[in-house]
C-alpha positions as a LaTeX table, in Angstrom:
\begin{tabular}{lrrr}
\hline
Residue & $x$ (\AA) & $y$ (\AA) & $z$ (\AA) \\
\hline
Met1 & 54.82 & 79.95 & 116.57 \\
Pro2 & 58.56 & 79.99 & 117.53 \\
Pro3 & 59.70 & 82.43 & 120.22 \\
Ala4 & 60.76 & 85.90 & 119.08 \\
Asp5 & 64.43 & 85.16 & 119.82 \\
Asp6 & 64.29 & 82.15 & 117.51 \\
Leu7 & 62.78 & 84.28 & 114.77 \\
Leu8 & 65.55 & 86.84 & 115.09 \\
Ser9 & 68.15 & 84.09 & 115.05 \\
Thr10 & 66.58 & 82.59 & 111.91 \\
Ala11 & 66.47 & 85.99 & 110.22 \\
Ala12 & 70.12 & 86.56 & 110.98 \\
Tyr13 & 71.07 & 83.43 & 109.05 \\
Gly14 & 68.45 & 83.71 & 106.31 \\
Pro15 & 69.25 & 84.64 & 102.72 \\
Leu16 & 70.65 & 88.14 & 102.28 \\
Ala17 & 67.66 & 89.15 & 100.15 \\
Asp18 & 65.32 & 88.34 & 103.05 \\
Arg19 & 67.52 & 90.02 & 105.65 \\
Met20 & 67.64 & 93.21 & 103.57 \\
Arg21 & 63.91 & 93.36 & 102.88 \\
Pro22 & 62.77 & 96.97 & 103.57 \\
Gln23 & 60.36 & 97.43 & 106.46 \\
Thr24 & 59.10 & 100.91 & 105.64 \\
Leu25 & 58.15 & 102.87 & 102.56 \\
Asp26 & 61.09 & 105.22 & 103.10 \\
Asp27 & 63.52 & 102.31 & 102.69 \\
Tyr28 & 61.80 & 100.95 & 99.60 \\
Leu29 & 63.73 & 101.49 & 96.35 \\
Gly30 & 62.24 & 102.00 & 92.90 \\
Gln31 & 58.67 & 102.12 & 91.55 \\
Gln32 & 58.43 & 105.89 & 91.79 \\
His33 & 55.80 & 105.85 & 89.03 \\
Ile34 & 53.34 & 104.43 & 91.58 \\
Leu35 & 55.06 & 105.41 & 94.84 \\
Gly36 & 55.99 & 109.03 & 94.19 \\
Glu37 & 55.28 & 111.58 & 96.90 \\
His38 & 51.83 & 112.56 & 95.65 \\
Lys39 & 50.78 & 109.24 & 94.09 \\
Ala40 & 47.47 & 107.72 & 95.17 \\
Leu41 & 49.03 & 104.46 & 96.37 \\
Thr42 & 51.57 & 106.33 & 98.49 \\
Gln43 & 48.83 & 108.36 & 100.16 \\
Ala44 & 46.75 & 105.23 & 100.74 \\
Ile45 & 49.69 & 103.46 & 102.39 \\
Lys46 & 50.60 & 106.40 & 104.60 \\
Thr47 & 47.02 & 106.89 & 105.77 \\
Gly48 & 46.36 & 103.17 & 106.23 \\
Ser49 & 43.52 & 103.22 & 103.70 \\
Leu50 & 43.43 & 99.66 & 102.46 \\
His51 & 42.01 & 98.36 & 99.20 \\
Ser52 & 42.41 & 95.10 & 97.29 \\
Met53 & 45.08 & 95.15 & 94.61 \\
Val54 & 47.32 & 93.13 & 92.32 \\
Phe55 & 51.01 & 93.84 & 91.77 \\
Trp56 & 52.12 & 92.85 & 88.29 \\
Gly57 & 55.81 & 92.92 & 87.47 \\
Pro58 & 58.99 & 90.95 & 86.80 \\
Pro59 & 60.69 & 88.89 & 89.54 \\
Gly60 & 62.65 & 90.76 & 92.17 \\
Thr61 & 60.90 & 94.11 & 91.76 \\
Gly62 & 59.51 & 94.25 & 95.30 \\
Lys63 & 55.96 & 92.90 & 95.03 \\
Thr64 & 56.05 & 90.85 & 98.25 \\
Thr65 & 58.01 & 93.52 & 100.09 \\
Leu66 & 55.53 & 96.22 & 99.17 \\
Ala67 & 52.63 & 94.05 & 100.37 \\
Arg68 & 54.35 & 93.56 & 103.73 \\
Ile69 & 55.05 & 97.27 & 104.05 \\
Ile70 & 51.37 & 98.02 & 103.42 \\
Ala71 & 50.38 & 95.57 & 106.15 \\
Asn72 & 52.94 & 96.99 & 108.60 \\
Thr73 & 51.95 & 100.59 & 107.94 \\
Ala74 & 48.24 & 99.82 & 108.24 \\
Gln75 & 48.85 & 97.64 & 111.33 \\
Ala76 & 46.97 & 94.85 & 109.61 \\
Glu77 & 47.46 & 91.11 & 109.99 \\
Phe78 & 49.41 & 89.58 & 107.11 \\
Ile79 & 48.55 & 86.11 & 105.83 \\
Ala80 & 50.67 & 84.87 & 102.93 \\
Leu81 & 49.85 & 82.06 & 100.53 \\
Ser82 & 51.83 & 80.74 & 97.59 \\
Ala83 & 49.70 & 79.70 & 94.65 \\
Val84 & 52.41 & 77.17 & 93.78 \\
Leu85 & 52.03 & 75.32 & 97.09 \\
Ser86 & 48.51 & 76.14 & 98.28 \\
Gly87 & 45.08 & 74.77 & 97.44 \\
Val88 & 41.45 & 75.45 & 98.33 \\
Lys89 & 41.99 & 73.94 & 101.78 \\
Asp90 & 44.74 & 76.49 & 102.50 \\
Ile91 & 42.51 & 79.31 & 101.26 \\
Arg92 & 39.71 & 78.22 & 103.61 \\
Ser93 & 42.13 & 78.04 & 106.52 \\
Ala94 & 43.41 & 81.54 & 105.77 \\
Ile95 & 39.87 & 82.89 & 105.57 \\
Glu96 & 38.99 & 81.32 & 108.94 \\
Arg97 & 42.00 & 83.04 & 110.52 \\
Ala98 & 40.95 & 86.32 & 108.92 \\
Lys99 & 37.44 & 85.96 & 110.35 \\
Glu100 & 38.93 & 85.49 & 113.82 \\
Phe101 & 40.99 & 88.65 & 113.39 \\
Gln102 & 37.86 & 90.45 & 112.14 \\
Gln103 & 35.98 & 89.50 & 115.31 \\
Gln104 & 38.86 & 91.03 & 117.28 \\
Gly105 & 38.54 & 94.25 & 115.31 \\
Arg106 & 41.72 & 93.69 & 113.29 \\
Arg107 & 42.05 & 93.97 & 109.52 \\
Thr108 & 43.69 & 91.26 & 107.43 \\
Ile109 & 45.69 & 91.42 & 104.25 \\
Leu110 & 45.65 & 88.12 & 102.39 \\
Phe111 & 48.69 & 88.06 & 100.14 \\
Val112 & 48.83 & 85.49 & 97.33 \\
Asp113 & 52.15 & 85.12 & 95.55 \\
Glu114 & 52.12 & 83.91 & 91.91 \\
Val115 & 48.32 & 84.28 & 91.95 \\
His116 & 48.14 & 83.49 & 88.22 \\
Arg117 & 48.86 & 79.86 & 89.08 \\
Phe118 & 45.50 & 79.52 & 90.83 \\
Asn119 & 42.76 & 78.12 & 88.60 \\
Lys120 & 39.33 & 79.70 & 88.16 \\
Ser121 & 37.66 & 77.91 & 91.08 \\
Gln122 & 40.53 & 78.80 & 93.40 \\
Gln123 & 40.39 & 82.45 & 92.36 \\
Asp124 & 36.61 & 82.45 & 92.80 \\
Ala125 & 37.06 & 81.27 & 96.38 \\
Phe126 & 38.36 & 84.73 & 97.34 \\
Leu127 & 35.48 & 86.73 & 95.92 \\
Pro128 & 32.84 & 86.62 & 98.70 \\
His129 & 35.46 & 87.37 & 101.35 \\
Val130 & 36.83 & 90.32 & 99.42 \\
Glu131 & 33.25 & 91.53 & 98.92 \\
Asp132 & 32.28 & 91.38 & 102.61 \\
Gly133 & 35.55 & 92.88 & 103.85 \\
Thr134 & 36.86 & 89.77 & 105.61 \\
Val135 & 40.17 & 90.26 & 103.80 \\
Tyr136 & 41.94 & 92.84 & 101.71 \\
Phe137 & 43.33 & 90.87 & 98.82 \\
Ile138 & 46.81 & 91.54 & 97.44 \\
Gly139 & 48.01 & 89.32 & 94.63 \\
Ala140 & 51.45 & 89.23 & 93.06 \\
Thr141 & 52.02 & 87.99 & 89.54 \\
Thr142 & 54.70 & 87.99 & 86.87 \\
Glu143 & 52.06 & 87.32 & 84.19 \\
Asn144 & 49.60 & 89.65 & 82.52 \\
Pro145 & 46.51 & 89.79 & 84.78 \\
Ser146 & 44.29 & 90.41 & 81.75 \\
Phe147 & 45.00 & 86.87 & 80.59 \\
Glu148 & 45.62 & 85.04 & 83.86 \\
Leu149 & 43.03 & 86.38 & 86.32 \\
Asn150 & 39.26 & 85.98 & 86.25 \\
Asn151 & 37.29 & 89.02 & 85.23 \\
Ala152 & 35.31 & 88.74 & 88.46 \\
Leu153 & 38.47 & 89.03 & 90.54 \\
Leu154 & 39.99 & 91.69 & 88.30 \\
Ser155 & 36.91 & 93.88 & 88.70 \\
Arg156 & 37.41 & 93.93 & 92.47 \\
Val157 & 41.07 & 94.90 & 92.55 \\
Lys158 & 43.30 & 97.74 & 91.42 \\
Val159 & 46.22 & 96.59 & 89.26 \\
Tyr160 & 49.60 & 98.26 & 89.83 \\
Val161 & 52.41 & 97.61 & 87.35 \\
Leu162 & 55.87 & 97.28 & 88.87 \\
Lys163 & 58.92 & 97.83 & 86.68 \\
Asp164 & 62.48 & 96.52 & 86.64 \\
Leu165 & 64.71 & 98.29 & 89.12 \\
Ser166 & 67.26 & 100.62 & 87.57 \\
Thr167 & 70.94 & 99.75 & 87.85 \\
Asp168 & 71.35 & 102.78 & 90.15 \\
Asp169 & 68.67 & 101.41 & 92.48 \\
Ile170 & 70.29 & 97.99 & 92.53 \\
Val171 & 73.73 & 99.47 & 93.19 \\
Ala172 & 72.26 & 101.48 & 96.09 \\
Leu173 & 70.60 & 98.31 & 97.43 \\
Met174 & 73.88 & 96.37 & 97.35 \\
Gln175 & 75.76 & 99.24 & 98.99 \\
Arg176 & 73.16 & 99.23 & 101.75 \\
Ala177 & 73.65 & 95.46 & 102.17 \\
Leu178 & 77.43 & 95.87 & 102.42 \\
Thr179 & 77.17 & 98.37 & 105.29 \\
Ser180 & 74.13 & 97.01 & 107.13 \\
Glu181 & 74.43 & 94.94 & 110.31 \\
Gln182 & 71.61 & 92.77 & 108.98 \\
Gly183 & 73.58 & 92.41 & 105.78 \\
Leu184 & 77.31 & 91.91 & 105.16 \\
Ala185 & 78.84 & 94.59 & 107.41 \\
Lys186 & 80.47 & 91.99 & 109.70 \\
Gln187 & 82.29 & 90.41 & 106.74 \\
Asn188 & 84.06 & 93.70 & 105.95 \\
Ile189 & 83.64 & 93.29 & 102.20 \\
Ile190 & 85.70 & 95.37 & 99.77 \\
Ile191 & 84.39 & 95.66 & 96.22 \\
Ala192 & 85.15 & 98.22 & 93.52 \\
Asp193 & 82.39 & 100.43 & 92.14 \\
Glu194 & 82.97 & 98.91 & 88.71 \\
Cys195 & 82.31 & 95.44 & 90.11 \\
Leu196 & 79.12 & 96.58 & 91.81 \\
Gln197 & 78.00 & 98.09 & 88.51 \\
Met198 & 78.78 & 94.81 & 86.77 \\
Leu199 & 76.66 & 92.88 & 89.27 \\
Ala200 & 73.83 & 95.37 & 88.89 \\
Asn201 & 73.87 & 95.00 & 85.11 \\
Ile202 & 73.88 & 91.20 & 85.27 \\
Ala203 & 71.01 & 91.25 & 87.79 \\
Asp204 & 68.84 & 92.58 & 84.97 \\
Gly205 & 66.51 & 94.68 & 87.10 \\
Asp206 & 65.99 & 91.94 & 89.73 \\
Ala207 & 66.89 & 93.02 & 93.27 \\
Arg208 & 66.69 & 89.50 & 94.69 \\
Arg209 & 68.99 & 88.21 & 92.01 \\
Ala210 & 71.52 & 90.98 & 92.70 \\
Leu211 & 71.60 & 90.26 & 96.44 \\
Asn212 & 71.89 & 86.51 & 95.86 \\
Phe213 & 74.88 & 87.10 & 93.57 \\
Leu214 & 76.43 & 89.48 & 96.10 \\
Glu215 & 76.00 & 87.00 & 98.94 \\
Ile216 & 77.67 & 84.18 & 97.00 \\
Ala217 & 80.47 & 86.52 & 95.91 \\
Ala218 & 81.01 & 87.56 & 99.55 \\
Asp219 & 81.42 & 83.91 & 100.53 \\
Leu220 & 84.07 & 83.50 & 97.81 \\
Ala221 & 85.89 & 86.77 & 98.58 \\
Thr222 & 89.65 & 86.68 & 99.10 \\
Ala223 & 90.84 & 87.41 & 102.66 \\
Gln224 & 93.24 & 90.36 & 102.91 \\
Gln225 & 95.97 & 91.00 & 105.49 \\
Asp226 & 94.04 & 93.90 & 107.01 \\
Gly227 & 91.11 & 91.61 & 107.82 \\
Ser228 & 88.93 & 92.71 & 104.90 \\
Asn229 & 87.56 & 90.40 & 102.20 \\
Leu230 & 88.00 & 91.42 & 98.55 \\
Ile231 & 85.48 & 90.61 & 95.82 \\
Thr232 & 87.33 & 90.69 & 92.52 \\
Glu233 & 86.04 & 90.81 & 88.97 \\
Asn234 & 87.06 & 87.17 & 88.55 \\
Val235 & 84.86 & 86.19 & 91.48 \\
Ile236 & 81.90 & 88.01 & 89.93 \\
Gln237 & 82.47 & 86.29 & 86.60 \\
Asp238 & 82.57 & 82.89 & 88.33 \\
Val239 & 79.40 & 83.60 & 90.30 \\
Thr240 & 77.42 & 84.86 & 87.32 \\
Ser241 & 78.87 & 82.72 & 84.52 \\
Gln242 & 75.73 & 80.58 & 84.17 \\
Ser243 & 73.33 & 83.48 & 84.51 \\
Leu244 & 70.81 & 84.07 & 81.74 \\
Arg245 & 68.80 & 87.18 & 81.15 \\
Arg246 & 65.19 & 87.08 & 82.16 \\
Phe247 & 63.27 & 85.34 & 79.38 \\
Asp248 & 60.19 & 83.26 & 80.20 \\
Lys249 & 59.13 & 81.29 & 77.11 \\
Gly250 & 55.51 & 81.37 & 78.23 \\
Gly251 & 55.31 & 84.87 & 79.60 \\
Asp252 & 55.06 & 88.49 & 78.61 \\
Ala253 & 58.83 & 88.97 & 78.27 \\
Phe254 & 58.81 & 86.37 & 75.52 \\
Tyr255 & 55.97 & 87.90 & 73.51 \\
Asp256 & 57.08 & 91.48 & 74.12 \\
Gln257 & 60.55 & 90.76 & 72.75 \\
Ile258 & 59.40 & 88.85 & 69.67 \\
Ser259 & 56.96 & 91.71 & 69.07 \\
Ala260 & 59.83 & 94.20 & 69.35 \\
Leu261 & 61.89 & 92.19 & 66.86 \\
His262 & 59.01 & 91.95 & 64.38 \\
Lys263 & 58.19 & 95.66 & 64.62 \\
Ser264 & 61.86 & 96.61 & 64.23 \\
Val265 & 62.02 & 94.65 & 60.98 \\
Arg266 & 58.74 & 96.20 & 59.82 \\
Gly267 & 60.07 & 99.63 & 60.76 \\
Ser268 & 63.26 & 99.12 & 58.67 \\
Ser269 & 65.60 & 99.31 & 61.68 \\
Pro270 & 68.23 & 96.58 & 61.20 \\
Asp271 & 70.16 & 97.62 & 64.30 \\
Ala272 & 67.16 & 97.47 & 66.63 \\
Ala273 & 66.12 & 94.18 & 65.02 \\
Leu274 & 69.58 & 92.73 & 65.71 \\
Tyr275 & 69.44 & 93.98 & 69.31 \\
Trp276 & 66.13 & 92.23 & 70.06 \\
Tyr277 & 67.31 & 89.10 & 68.26 \\
Ala278 & 70.46 & 89.10 & 70.41 \\
Arg279 & 68.38 & 89.71 & 73.56 \\
Met280 & 66.25 & 86.67 & 72.79 \\
Ile281 & 69.22 & 84.45 & 72.01 \\
Asp282 & 71.00 & 85.68 & 75.16 \\
Gly283 & 67.86 & 84.87 & 77.15 \\
Gly284 & 67.76 & 81.26 & 75.96 \\
Cys285 & 65.11 & 81.45 & 73.24 \\
Asp286 & 65.12 & 78.58 & 70.75 \\
Pro287 & 66.54 & 80.06 & 67.50 \\
Leu288 & 64.19 & 77.85 & 65.49 \\
Tyr289 & 61.22 & 79.67 & 67.00 \\
Ile290 & 62.74 & 82.95 & 65.81 \\
Ala291 & 63.43 & 81.43 & 62.39 \\
Arg292 & 59.75 & 80.51 & 62.04 \\
Arg293 & 58.71 & 84.03 & 62.99 \\
Val294 & 61.17 & 85.48 & 60.47 \\
Val295 & 59.43 & 83.46 & 57.72 \\
Arg296 & 56.15 & 85.02 & 58.78 \\
Met297 & 57.71 & 88.51 & 58.65 \\
Ala298 & 58.80 & 87.82 & 55.07 \\
Ser299 & 55.21 & 87.16 & 53.99 \\
Glu300 & 53.38 & 89.60 & 56.23 \\
Asp301 & 55.52 & 92.72 & 55.96 \\
Ile302 & 57.56 & 92.35 & 52.77 \\
Gly303 & 55.57 & 90.08 & 50.50 \\
Asn304 & 55.87 & 90.76 & 46.78 \\
Ala305 & 57.82 & 93.96 & 47.31 \\
Asp306 & 60.82 & 91.63 & 47.57 \\
Pro307 & 59.94 & 87.92 & 47.18 \\
Arg308 & 63.58 & 87.02 & 47.78 \\
Ser309 & 63.00 & 87.66 & 51.49 \\
Leu310 & 60.84 & 84.59 & 51.87 \\
Gln311 & 63.45 & 82.36 & 50.27 \\
Leu312 & 66.20 & 83.92 & 52.37 \\
Ala313 & 64.15 & 83.31 & 55.54 \\
Leu314 & 63.60 & 79.66 & 54.57 \\
Asp315 & 67.31 & 79.29 & 53.78 \\
Ala316 & 68.20 & 80.71 & 57.20 \\
Trp317 & 65.85 & 78.23 & 58.88 \\
Ser318 & 67.38 & 75.35 & 56.91 \\
Thr319 & 70.92 & 76.56 & 57.64 \\
Tyr320 & 70.28 & 76.64 & 61.38 \\
Glu321 & 68.85 & 73.11 & 61.26 \\
Arg322 & 72.04 & 71.96 & 59.52 \\
Leu323 & 74.61 & 73.87 & 61.59 \\
Gly324 & 72.96 & 74.51 & 64.96 \\
Ser325 & 74.32 & 77.13 & 67.37 \\
Pro326 & 76.18 & 79.39 & 67.19 \\
Glu327 & 76.97 & 79.18 & 63.45 \\
Gly328 & 73.36 & 78.87 & 62.36 \\
Glu329 & 72.33 & 81.92 & 64.39 \\
Leu330 & 74.32 & 84.08 & 61.99 \\
Ala331 & 72.21 & 82.93 & 59.05 \\
Ile332 & 69.05 & 83.99 & 60.89 \\
Ala333 & 70.69 & 87.33 & 61.65 \\
Gln334 & 71.49 & 87.73 & 57.94 \\
Ala335 & 67.84 & 87.19 & 57.02 \\
Ile336 & 66.67 & 89.61 & 59.72 \\
Val337 & 69.01 & 92.37 & 58.55 \\
Tyr338 & 68.11 & 91.88 & 54.88 \\
Met339 & 64.39 & 92.05 & 55.60 \\
Ala340 & 64.79 & 95.12 & 57.79 \\
Cys341 & 66.60 & 96.88 & 54.93 \\
Thr342 & 64.48 & 95.85 & 51.96 \\
Ser343 & 61.21 & 97.27 & 50.57 \\
Lys344 & 58.08 & 96.62 & 52.61 \\
Ser345 & 54.55 & 95.70 & 51.58 \\
Asn346 & 51.66 & 94.24 & 53.52 \\
Ala347 & 49.47 & 94.24 & 50.40 \\
Val348 & 49.22 & 90.43 & 50.21 \\
Tyr349 & 48.58 & 90.19 & 53.97 \\
Thr350 & 45.80 & 92.77 & 53.71 \\
Ala351 & 44.38 & 91.17 & 50.56 \\
Met352 & 44.25 & 87.75 & 52.23 \\
Gly353 & 42.35 & 89.20 & 55.17 \\
Ala354 & 39.82 & 90.89 & 52.90 \\
Ala355 & 39.34 & 87.73 & 50.83 \\
Met356 & 38.81 & 85.67 & 54.00 \\
Arg357 & 36.14 & 88.10 & 55.19 \\
Asp358 & 34.31 & 87.81 & 51.86 \\
Ala359 & 34.61 & 84.03 & 51.90 \\
Lys360 & 33.05 & 83.86 & 55.38 \\
Gln361 & 30.31 & 86.38 & 54.69 \\
Ser362 & 29.26 & 85.49 & 51.14 \\
Gly363 & 28.20 & 81.92 & 51.80 \\
Ser364 & 28.67 & 78.98 & 49.43 \\
Gln365 & 28.66 & 80.83 & 46.13 \\
Glu366 & 28.64 & 78.52 & 43.12 \\
Val367 & 31.65 & 78.27 & 40.86 \\
Pro368 & 30.76 & 79.81 & 37.46 \\
Met369 & 30.07 & 77.14 & 34.84 \\
His370 & 32.81 & 78.25 & 32.46 \\
Ile371 & 35.58 & 77.67 & 35.00 \\
Arg372 & 34.27 & 74.44 & 36.51 \\
Asn373 & 36.24 & 71.24 & 36.14 \\
Ala374 & 34.99 & 68.94 & 33.37 \\
Pro375 & 36.82 & 65.61 & 33.55 \\
Thr376 & 33.88 & 63.46 & 32.38 \\
Lys377 & 31.52 & 63.41 & 29.40 \\
Leu378 & 28.47 & 63.95 & 31.62 \\
Met379 & 29.97 & 67.04 & 33.19 \\
Lys380 & 30.76 & 68.46 & 29.77 \\
Glu381 & 27.19 & 67.78 & 28.67 \\
Leu382 & 25.98 & 69.67 & 31.76 \\
Gly383 & 27.93 & 72.71 & 30.63 \\
His384 & 30.96 & 72.46 & 32.90 \\
Gly385 & 33.85 & 74.37 & 31.33 \\
Glu386 & 31.71 & 75.58 & 28.43 \\
His387 & 32.95 & 78.83 & 26.84 \\
Tyr388 & 36.13 & 78.72 & 28.95 \\
Arg389 & 38.85 & 80.81 & 27.34 \\
Tyr390 & 42.25 & 79.19 & 27.67 \\
Ala391 & 44.49 & 82.15 & 28.57 \\
His392 & 47.54 & 80.79 & 26.74 \\
Asp393 & 45.63 & 80.87 & 23.47 \\
Glu394 & 44.84 & 84.57 & 23.90 \\
Ala395 & 46.98 & 87.59 & 23.03 \\
Asp396 & 49.74 & 88.03 & 25.64 \\
Ala397 & 48.27 & 84.97 & 27.42 \\
Phe398 & 45.46 & 87.11 & 28.87 \\
Ala399 & 41.73 & 86.56 & 28.28 \\
Ala400 & 40.66 & 90.20 & 28.43 \\
Gly401 & 37.20 & 90.76 & 29.90 \\
Glu402 & 36.91 & 87.30 & 31.43 \\
Ser403 & 35.46 & 86.99 & 34.94 \\
Tyr404 & 36.49 & 84.41 & 37.51 \\
Phe405 & 34.33 & 85.42 & 40.50 \\
Pro406 & 30.95 & 83.88 & 41.38 \\
Glu407 & 28.25 & 85.56 & 39.30 \\
Asn408 & 26.36 & 86.90 & 42.35 \\
Met409 & 29.44 & 88.59 & 43.74 \\
Gly410 & 30.61 & 90.59 & 40.81 \\
Glu411 & 34.22 & 91.72 & 40.57 \\
Arg412 & 36.29 & 92.37 & 43.69 \\
Gln413 & 39.74 & 93.84 & 44.26 \\
Tyr414 & 41.65 & 92.73 & 47.35 \\
Tyr415 & 45.25 & 93.14 & 46.27 \\
Phe416 & 46.56 & 96.71 & 45.98 \\
Pro417 & 50.32 & 96.59 & 45.31 \\
Val418 & 52.32 & 99.39 & 46.88 \\
Glu419 & 54.70 & 101.78 & 45.14 \\
Arg420 & 57.75 & 100.01 & 46.55 \\
Gly421 & 60.14 & 97.35 & 45.36 \\
Leu422 & 58.98 & 94.76 & 42.86 \\
Glu423 & 55.33 & 95.67 & 43.56 \\
Ile424 & 55.85 & 98.83 & 41.51 \\
Lys425 & 56.09 & 96.62 & 38.39 \\
Ile426 & 53.31 & 94.34 & 39.62 \\
Arg427 & 51.07 & 97.38 & 40.08 \\
Gln428 & 51.85 & 98.61 & 36.57 \\
Lys429 & 51.10 & 95.15 & 35.14 \\
Leu430 & 47.75 & 94.89 & 36.96 \\
Glu431 & 46.75 & 98.41 & 35.88 \\
Glu432 & 47.41 & 97.44 & 32.25 \\
Leu433 & 45.34 & 94.24 & 32.64 \\
Gln434 & 42.51 & 96.25 & 34.19 \\
Arg435 & 42.63 & 98.63 & 31.22 \\
Leu436 & 42.37 & 95.66 & 28.81 \\
Asn437 & 39.47 & 94.21 & 30.82 \\
Lys438 & 37.54 & 97.48 & 30.69 \\
Ala439 & 38.17 & 97.85 & 26.96 \\
Ala440 & 36.99 & 94.28 & 26.29 \\
Lys441 & 33.80 & 94.83 & 28.27 \\
Arg442 & 33.09 & 98.08 & 26.41 \\
Asn443 & 33.60 & 96.36 & 23.08 \\
Arg444 & 31.31 & 93.54 & 24.16 \\
Lys445 & 28.52 & 96.00 & 24.99 \\
Thr446 & 28.80 & 97.90 & 21.69 \\
Ala447 & 29.30 & 94.88 & 19.45 \\
Pro448 & 26.25 & 94.07 & 17.22 \\
Glu449 & 24.33 & 90.98 & 18.16 \\
Thr450 & 25.07 & 87.90 & 16.06 \\
Pro451 & 21.95 & 86.81 & 14.12 \\
Gly452 & 20.45 & 83.59 & 15.42 \\
\hline
\end{tabular}
């Protein structure tokens, strides 16, 4: 291990985000929903009562920092692993070190960053050592632990959800960095409150991102005659011009935002739908993915209440393929707004689900003879298609009283049109056909038998 002086020297020249990492709970910003004065985690930290846990939250929300604060407060050894760089060999080495500390009467926190990147066998390697108290396990993940962590590991830890930092928290963090000796105090930086607010907004809830931007902006600041260095709005725009909002195509942010878009359309809120669409485009989402989801919305949530929605969604998809960005994005927006405003029905979606359940549960029911295909003489002789009533030869092209279900199933109704949009007329039509069916069946029962 390098001498203490070397460590201090390295820290002095490390990234601003590392230099400004809080050392105590009092200096820690945000996460008051789990770190409020009377919260259980706060009391556990202050009393040094350790337990294994997982911190789940977006990047830059203080997961690693909080783990280090817990170790410092509890006077426990802190061993850090990165699931991106470490393997089973590194886990074994860390456990051996923890056992040595245990023999010396010292507790160990084993911190694993990006723990979701460990596979099942790697995660299982922690279990016996968490069980016997060799280590207190703290994992950090940006992904949903329910999907990414083994049930065995999940059952042994407490999951804490960390949230994006507020813009006020990020502004306060940058102000602290500007006046701190460990931060930028020696550079005598001048920056307007409006510019700090701009940086905080662009950071998108990520403290590390905000401090990285601030550090680069400080290096590009303009020297003033009084010895200060001015960060202008132009500098901030240059520093952040390539920045994209947080949007991981494989992670929760992705699925949460597409869910928000879908539910806004379903809820007939065109403005909210446009907002989430814009958020996804701003975050780098492929517009064609959104176009495909919009087609699904047209069938699932609008259906026959307004069949034009499906065609409009397909047209938007085709238009984007022809024009690309940004022109094609407008066509998708047009489809989204139309579908948010039009009549809604999930009747077909519900009917399809009910029919699928019957198909799976009813087995291989035979097709009734009268509606079987009869392309050959033999099949006709066997009765295929016999007594089939060709609907176009019937009054109003409807064979009243005819049945098309398997004989053992009887009649079923899956599709219940709603009292909205075009389905109002569809409902009226089906009710009339049902009336004709019932009348035909009554007449069939009361009709005298034909003499043989």
